[in-house]
C-alpha positions in Angstrom: 160.3 180.1 81.5 157.4 178.2 82.8 157.7 174.9 84.6 154.9 173.5 82.5 155.7 171.1 79.7 155.7 172.5 76.2 152.7 170.3 75.4 150.7 171.8 78.4 151.7 175.3 77.2 150.4 174.5 73.7 147.1 173.2 75.0 146.7 176.3 77.2 147.5 178.6 74.3 144.8 176.8 72.2 142.3 177.5 74.9 143.3 181.2 75.3 142.9 181.9 71.5 139.4 183.4 71.6 137.8 186.0 69.4 139.1 188.9 71.5 142.3 190.7 70.7 143.5 190.3 74.3 143.0 186.5 74.1 145.0 186.4 70.9 147.9 188.3 72.5 147.9 186.0 75.5 147.7 183.0 73.2 150.7 184.3 71.2 152.8 184.7 74.3 152.0 181.2 75.5 152.7 179.7 72.0 156.0 181.5 71.9 157.0 180.1 75.3 156.2 176.6 74.1 158.0 177.2 70.8 161.1 178.4 72.6 161.0 175.1 74.6 161.0 173.2 71.3 157.4 172.4 70.7 156.9 172.0 66.9 153.2 172.8 66.6 153.8 175.9 68.7 156.6 177.0 66.3 154.1 176.7 63.5 151.5 178.7 65.4 154.0 181.4 66.2 155.0 181.6 62.5 151.3 181.8 61.5 150.6 184.5 64.0 153.5 186.6 62.9 152.7 186.1 59.3 149.0 187.2 59.8 149.5 189.7 62.6 147.3 187.8 65.0 148.0 188.9 68.5 151.3 190.5 67.5 152.6 192.9 65.0 152.9 191.4 61.5 156.5 190.4 60.8 156.8 188.0 57.8 160.5 187.7 58.0 160.3 186.4 61.6 157.4 184.2 60.6 159.5 182.4 58.0 162.3 181.9 60.5 159.8 180.2 62.8 158.4 178.1 59.9 162.0 176.8 59.1 162.8 175.6 62.6 
């Protein structure tokens, strides 16, 4: 896990989310790290990415688990 705060990770993930597929994959990994550290907005972003398949394979069951946290 990163030494950065969950909020700093969230802001970094927002910057990484660009129109390229590689940027979306990087962004998802960073949102996931922040979400695992308890950052609420990141949990929502992880759920959204999983639901839509943005930067990660679509997994709607996992998406709903993240939405409920």
